C-alpha positions in Angstrom: 0.0 0.0 0.0 1.1 3.5 -0.7 0.7 4.5 3.0 3.2 1.8 4.0 5.7 3.1 1.5 5.4 6.6 2.7 5.3 5.8 6.4 8.4 3.6 6.0 10.2 6.8 5.0 8.4 9.0 7.4 9.1 6.8 10.4 12.7 6.3 9.4 13.4 10.0 10.3 14.1 11.1 6.7 10.7 12.3 5.7 11.4 15.8 4.6 9.7 18.9 5.9 8.2 21.5 3.5 10.6 22.3 0.8 10.5 26.0 1.2 9.0 28.7 3.4 6.2 29.6 1.0 5.0 26.0 0.9 5.2 25.7 4.7 3.4 29.1 5.2 0.7 28.0 2.7 0.1 24.8 4.6 0.1 26.6 7.9 -2.6 29.1 6.7 -4.8 26.3 5.4 -4.5 24.5 8.7 -5.1 27.6 10.8 -8.5 28.0 9.1 -9.4 24.4 9.9 -7.9 24.1 13.4 -9.7 24.4 16.7 -8.2 25.2 20.1 -8.3 22.6 22.9 -8.2 23.6 26.5 -4.7 23.2 27.9 -5.9 21.1 30.8 -7.3 18.5 28.4 -4.0 17.9 26.5 -2.8 15.3 29.0 -5.4 12.9 27.6 -3.3 12.6 24.5 0.3 12.7 25.9 2.3 9.6 26.6 4.2 6.7 24.9 2.7 4.6 22.1 3.9 1.4 20.5 3.6 0.7 16.7 3.5 -3.0 16.2 3.4 -2.5 12.5 6.8 -0.7 12.4 8.3 -1.9 15.7 8.6 1.8 16.8 8.1 3.7 20.0 6.3 7.0 19.5 5.5 9.8 21.9 2.9 12.6 22.1 4.2 15.5 24.2 2.9 18.9 25.2 5.0 22.1 25.0 3.6 25.5 25.8 0.0 24.4 25.3 0.7 22.7 21.9 0.8 19.0 21.2 3.6 17.4 19.3 4.1 13.9 18.0 7.7 12.6 18.4 8.5 10.2 15.6 12.1 9.3 15.8 14.2 12.5 16.1 11.5 14.8 14.8 8.8 16.7 16.8 5.8 17.2 14.5 3.2 19.8 15.7 -0.4 18.5 15.9 -3.2 20.9 14.8 -6.6 19.9 16.3 -9.3 19.5 13.7 -11.7 18.0 16.3 -11.2 16.6 19.8 -10.0 13.3 18.3 -8.6 14.3 14.9 -5.3 16.1 14.3 -3.3 17.2 11.3 0.5 16.5 11.5 2.2 19.7 10.4 5.4 20.3 8.5 5.0 17.4 6.0 4.7 17.5 2.2 1.7 15.1 2.2 -1.4 15.0 4.4 -1.0 13.0 7.5 -3.9 12.8 10.0 -3.7 11.3 13.5 -7.0 10.0 14.8 -7.2 9.2 18.6 -9.5 6.5 19.9 -10.2 4.3 22.9 -10.8 7.0 25.6 -10.7 5.4 29.0 -10.2 6.9 32.5 -9.6 10.3 30.9 -6.8 9.3 28.5 -6.7 8.0 24.9 -5.2 4.6 24.6 -4.5 4.4 20.8 -4.2 6.5 17.7 -4.1 5.8 14.0 -2.1 7.6 11.4 -3.9 8.2 8.0 -1.4 9.0 5.2 -3.0 10.4 2.1 -6.2 8.7 3.0 -4.7 5.3 3.7 -4.8 4.2 7.3 -1.9 2.5 9.1 -2.3 0.1 11.9 -3.1 1.7 15.3 -0.4 2.6 17.8 -1.3 1.7 21.4 -0.4 3.4 24.6 2.0 1.7 27.0 3.9 2.4 30.2 7.6 2.6 29.4 9.8 0.2 31.3 13.1 1.6 32.8 15.1 -1.4 34.1 17.9 -0.9 36.6 21.4 -2.1 35.8 20.7 -5.0 38.2 17.6 -5.9 36.2 19.4 -5.7 32.9 22.1 -8.1 34.3 19.4 -10.8 34.4 19.4 -10.8 30.6 23.1 -11.0 30.1 24.5 -14.3 28.7 24.7 -16.4 25.6 21.6 -17.5 23.7 21.9 -20.1 21.0 19.6 -20.6 18.0 19.8 -24.1 16.7 17.6 -23.1 13.7 20.2 -20.5 12.6 23.2 -22.1 14.2 24.0 -18.7 15.7 25.0 -17.7 19.2 23.8 -14.3 20.5 25.6 -12.7 23.4 24.0 -10.1 25.6 26.3 -7.9 27.7 25.7 -5.0 30.0 28.0 -2.0 29.9 27.6 1.3 31.7 23.9 0.7 32.5 23.0 -0.4 29.0 22.6 -3.8 27.4 24.1 -4.7 24.0 23.5 -7.6 21.6 26.7 -9.1 20.2 26.9 -11.2 17.0 28.4 -10.9 13.6 27.6 -7.5 12.0 25.5 -6.6 15.1 24.5 -2.9 15.4 26.6 -0.8 17.8 23.6 0.7 19.5 22.3 -0.6 22.8 18.9 -2.4 23.1 16.1 0.0 24.0 13.7 -1.2 26.7 10.0 -0.9 25.7 7.9 -2.9 28.1 9.0 -5.6 30.6 11.0 -8.3 28.7 10.8 -6.5 25.4 13.5 -4.4 23.7 14.0 -2.8 20.3 17.1 -2.6 18.2 17.1 -0.7 14.9 13.8 -2.0 13.6 14.1 -5.4 15.4 12.2 -6.5 18.5 13.5 -8.9 21.1 10.8 -10.6 23.1 12.1 -12.6 26.0 10.4 -15.7 27.3 10.3 -17.1 30.8 9.5 -20.5 32.1 6.8 -21.3 34.7 9.2 -20.4 37.5 9.7 -16.9 36.0 13.3 -17.7 34.8 14.4 -16.4 31.4 14.4 -19.2 28.9 15.2 -17.4 25.6 14.0 -14.7 23.3 12.4 -14.3 19.9 14.1 -11.9 17.5 11.5 -10.4 15.2 12.9 -8.5 12.3 9.7 -8.2 10.2 8.8 -5.1 8.2 5.5 -3.2 8.2 2.7 -5.4 7.1 
């Protein structure tokens, strides 16, 4: 689908902003005519961390000076409210709409990006996991895949955990939720036995579906 192709670029932090000031100004004027202002004390319903299972990405919605922004990788994209649940993502050369859903206990638990009319899979709210160095140490060790005949080694250095194998990325694993980490578009989901001991992990390197 075209949305998957565009979002693959967009979520990879290389989706360009408006090409020139005139284009950006024109987009801003059009959005200003459509936008509504939401009470500042209601913005916390949208802010938080969200997980995209389609792209194996963590995404954040933050509030700065009464304005909502969506953090996608290294870029903060301003959100202009078109309704209490629908926002336009500004600063992009194509139309991207964020639709928030599943309002419970005063907060939205998911949103869906619609790129040029084509909807991506929803991203869901989650509570980030921040393991201590002692907790990370539990994951350290060697893991062997008989299917691939490959040994993966996990080591903890300076409060971060790294996956070591041939041609492994230099970046540390990024904790998402308990027993789940990301590494450059891959997801490591650790498994435990009935006694709660770590028994291995599944490395998922799939692309957006």
